[in-house]
N, C-alpha and C positions, 0 to 999 in steps of 0.2 A: 503493500500500497503505499503508495509519495504521501511525503508530508500536502499539511495542506497551511495557507496561510493564511492566519489567524484574523485581517485586518477585514477581510468582508463579513465576516464570522460577527467582529464587533460590530462592525455597521448593522448588521441586519437585527441581533439583541436592541440597539440601540432602535432603529427604524420599528419594535414590536412596541418599543417601551412611549414611544410619542405621544400613542393614545390615551397613556396614563398623566405623561405631563401637559396636555392638550386640558386633562379637565381639571389641573392644577392649577392650570392660569384662569383657567373661568373660574372659577372654586375662589381663584382668590381675588376676582373682579367686583364676587356678591359681596352684598353691602355685612357685614361681619356677625348678626343677628339671623344671613338667612345661608351662612356656610354653614354646608356637610363637616362633621368632625372625617375629614378624610387619614388626616395625618397624625392619628391616634389609632386607625382600623387596622390591624393588621392584616386581614384579607383584599382589602385596595394595596397595601406593598404584595401579597403573594400574589392577586391576579395580575400587576406590576410586569410581576417576574417571570412569568406562565408567561406572558403575554411577549416577554425582551426572547423568551425562550423557541418559543411558535417561530419568532421571526428569526433565531440564528437554525432552528432544524431547517426554514424554507430555506434560505440560502445554502445553507448545506447542500441541501438536492441538488441547487443549481452549479454550487463549484463541484461537488460531486459527478454531476454529468458534463463536466470538463467546459465550462464555462465560464469564463476570464472575465469577472463582475468589479467595473470601479467604483468609487464608496458611493455616488448615487444613486446607482443603480442597487446593492444591496440594501442601500438603507429601503429604497425602498417597497424590495421584498419582506423587506421587516415587516415596514406599518402596514402592507399590504395581507401578510400572512393571519394574525390573530383578524380579521377584519372576515377572510375568506374562510377561518376555521371555524368565524360565530355563525355565518349566514350557512356553514354544511352542518353545523350545531340541531338550528335553529330549523332547518326539514325533518331533520329526524324524526316521525313521530312516536308519541309518548307509548310507551308500553302497559299497555291490560288498556287499553282506551281504541272504539274505532265508532265506527260513524253509524254501524246500524244500530239500529230501535230495535228493541224488544217488544 
């Protein structure tokens, strides 16, 4: 196995984090009384890490396929990964639910 340049993977991770960073910016612009408590919520940070990990995985797939990714392309791929995963998960039907009425 050939060694992988870590730079595109780092950009992919950062791209995956972009959505969470934008949430922080959005909430920072709200009046203090309307801001949710994000910084103390560990699930917010876990979600951010998972989003970054999804970005890294998607970027790794491109790199392993032999595609040379400049930083901006890796950033875009990383940013799209959580959105793609969210769309895929939202299309999976819930277990135990049917549309058939008895």
